[in-house]
N, C-alpha and C positions, 0 to 999 in steps of 0.2 A: 485562451487557450483551455480554460477550465471547462465550458461546455463540450469543446472539441474531444477533450480527454475524457468526461465524463460518458460520452455515445461510443467511445471506440471500445471494440470486442477485445478483452483481455486475451494475450498469449500465454497464461499462466495466471492459475488461483492458488491462493493461500488459505487455506481455511483454517482460522485460528482460536475459532468461539473455543471457551472453555479454557485457554490458554494464560496462565497469569507470567509477568514481567520476572525478568528480563528475556526468557524463553521466545517469545515473539519477534522480540527485536533482533535476536539473532538471527533466526529463522529467515526474516525478512531480508538481511544485510547479506547473507549466504546464497539466497534465491536470486538475487538483483547482480550480485558477482557473476553468476552464472548465465544471466541473461544478454541479449546483444542491445546496442544499442538502436533506439528506436521502437522496441519491444515494452509492452505494457502488460504491469503486473497487478493484479486486482486482490488486496487482501480482505477478508472476512474477520470481523471481531467483535465480541458482545464485551468487550473491556472499553468502559469510557474512557479511560486514561489513553488508550492507544488512539484515540482521534486526534491525541495532541502529539504525543511521542512520536508518530509515524510520521506526520509532517515535518516533524523537527529532523528527523533522519534525514527525510527526501531533500530538504534545505540544505541542509549541511553538507551533501553531496550535489546540490546542482539539480535535482529530479523533482520536474513540477508534478504536482500531487492534487487527485482532488477527492473530498470527503462526503458521503452521501449517507443519513441515517435512514435505516427501515427499521422500524418499531425499536429494539432493542440491540439493534445489528448496526454495525457501521460496513459499509462498503468502501475501500478506499483503493481507486487505482491510482499506479504511480508509472510515469514513463521515464525509462531509463534514457538517459541523453548520450553518455558516453561511457 
C-alpha cells in the first residue's frame, strides 16, 4: 500500500511549513473530516516532530499514510479510508 499511496496524486494539499504544534494537527483533522473516503490528503511540513505525530494521528483513525523527506521538508500522504 505504501508505494501505491506514495504514487497517488493527492485530492487536496495542506502546506503547513512554518506552523508549530498543535495547530497543524488540528488543521489535518479538520481537513480529513471534510474529505470523502478514498481521497488522499498530502501534508507538507518542515517540522520534524510532524513526521512522528501525523502517522500517530493516522494510525489512531485507521488511515494509511506514507512519509517522504525532501531536504528539510516532509511530504506525508494520507488515505482517508472511512
